[in-house]
C-alpha positions, -999 to +999 in steps of 0.1 A: -195-141-569-193-106-555-175-086-583-168-093-619-154-073-648-162-081-685-145-069-716-165-076-748-149-070-782-122-048-767-092-069-776-082-082-810-073-117-798-099-121-771-135-111-778-145-121-743-125-115-711-140-121-676-122-114-643-142-122-612-139-126-574-161-147-552-164-134-516-179-157-491-176-168-454-146-191-451-167-216-432-190-223-461-179-256-477-168-254-513-152-275-540-127-259-564-134-256-601-137-289-620-160-308-643-190-319-624-194-358-622-232-356-628-227-330-656-193-336-672-199-308-697-201-282-669-170-266-654-171-246-622-167-246-585-194-260-563-211-247-531-216-278-510-241-261-488-267-255-515-251-276-544-251-246-568-223-225-581-214-188-584-198-191-619-194-217-645-191-225-682-199-254-705-181-271-733-208-257-757-198-222-746-226-214-722-215-190-694-232-178-662-222-160-630-241-144-601-236-116-576-258-109-546-276-076-544-267-059-510-297-041-498-322-046-469-350-046-495-334-074-514-336-100-487-365-124-487-375-149-461-374-186-471-356-177-503-343-203-527-305-205-531-294-182-559-266-205-570-292-228-587-299-201-612-264-205-626-266-242-629-301-241-644-288-220-673-257-241-678-276-274-677-306-261-696-295-274-730-297-310-716-330-307-698-351-303-730-350-316-766-344-280-778-318-259-759-333-231-738-327-197-754-316-166-735-350-150-741-368-181-727-346-181-696-351-144-691-388-150-691-384-177-665-362-155-643-388-127-644-416-152-635-396-166-605-379-133-594-397-131-560-385-166-550-350-153-545-332-127-525-316-100-546-292-110-574-276-101-607-273-130-631-249-128-660-258-155-685-255-163-722-227-177-742-194-166-757-212-147-785-240-130-764-243-121-728-269-102-707-274-094-670-307-097-652-314-079-619-344-094-600-348-065-576-353-039-604-367-066-628-343-052-654-321-066-680-291-051-698-272-065-728-234-068-724-223-056-758-190-040-769-172-024-740-159-030-705-184-036-677-183-040-640-208-056-617-208-060-579-236-060-553-258-033-569-272-032-605-249-028-634-255+009-638-245+018-602-210+032-601-196+018-568-160+030-563-144-005-566-164-012-597-153+020-614-117+012-603-118-022-619-135-011-651-109+016-656-080-008-649-093-035-673-101-009-700-066+005-698-050-030-697-067-044-728-060-012-747-023-013-739-014-050-743-013-071-775-014-103-754-033-111-723-014-123-693-037-140-667-013-130-639-020-093-647-057-100-645-052-117-611-033-087-600-062-065-609-085-087-588-061-085-559-064-048-553-072-039-517-077-002-520-106+009-498-131+036-510-130+071-495-156+075-468-177+100-487-179+076-517-190+046-497-224+031-507-251+029-480-266-005-481-278-008-445-249-028-431-231+000-412-199+020-418-174-007-407-187-033-431-192-008-459-156+002-456-143-034-453-162-045-484-153-015-505-122-030-521-120-054-550-102-080-529-115-086-494-098-103-465-114-098-430-121-121-401-143-150-411-151-135-446-133-126-477-123-134-513-123-172-516-115-174-553-105-153-583-115-166-617-104-156-652-123-167-683-108-159-718-124-168-751-101-162-781-110-157-818-105-194-825-131-204-799-106-217-773-118-211-738-094-207-709-108-210-673-083-203-645-093-203-609-071-192-579-081-200-544-071-182-512-068-191-475-083-172-446-051-152-444-054-142-481-026-165-492-028-184-525-036-221-518-039-234-554-044-223-590-063-246-614-064-241-652-087-257-679-086-253-716-110-265-743-123-254-777-160-245-778 
C-alpha cells in the first residue's frame, strides 16, 4: 500500500472511511481480495512472493494497512517482509487465548522495528486506529478528522497526500451518501506535483516526479489496486477492491459486505 486516506467521524452515516492505493511492480505475483483459506475470517489481497498483505480486515472488525517509507535511511539489509505485520495483527486474536490489544502490538512493533525496512503501519479496529512509523519510532492516534499517509510519516505534507486529504474532506462534507465510485475517482487522480514541491527521497528527479501523483502508471510499476473500506453506524463493513492492468485499465472489481 502506497497511499491511503482515512476519514474518522466526519460523516454521519460512516464513522470510518478508508480509500487506498497499492503501488507495486506489475511482475510481483498477487492474489485479489478474498477470504483466506487458512484464515477464513481474514479478508484481503495476498502477496504471493512473501505471503503477506498490504491491507486487510477481519469479520471481528480488525483493520490493518501498511505503506513503505521511501528514504535511503529506511532500507535495511536482510529485512523481513513488511506484509507480515498486517497479517500478524489481523490474525492475532486467534494466536492466543486472549486477543492481542493495540497497546500490546505496539510494544511488539517497537521491539522488532529494526528487523524491517521503513514502514508505516495503520492498525486497530473500526472503533480505534493508530499508525506506527518504525523509522521515527513514533505513533499517532487516528481520531476525528481526515488523514493521509504515503511514503513518509503521517505529519509530512507531501503534495499528493495534501491533495487527497483536501478532496476527501470536501467530499464527505458535501455528500449525505457515500458513492464508492466517487472515492475510486479520487484515487484515480494522476496530477503530478510541481517541481519545487517534490520530495527528495534519494531516488532522483524522474522517479520523484513519476511517483508524485495519487494514481501511478509507468513502465513496469504502478497502482495495482484501489481499495475502499466503509464502516457504517450499524457496523456493516463494505470492502471494495478494484484491480488495474499494466496499461492502467480496470481488470476487475470485487465487493464484500458483512456485519462486524
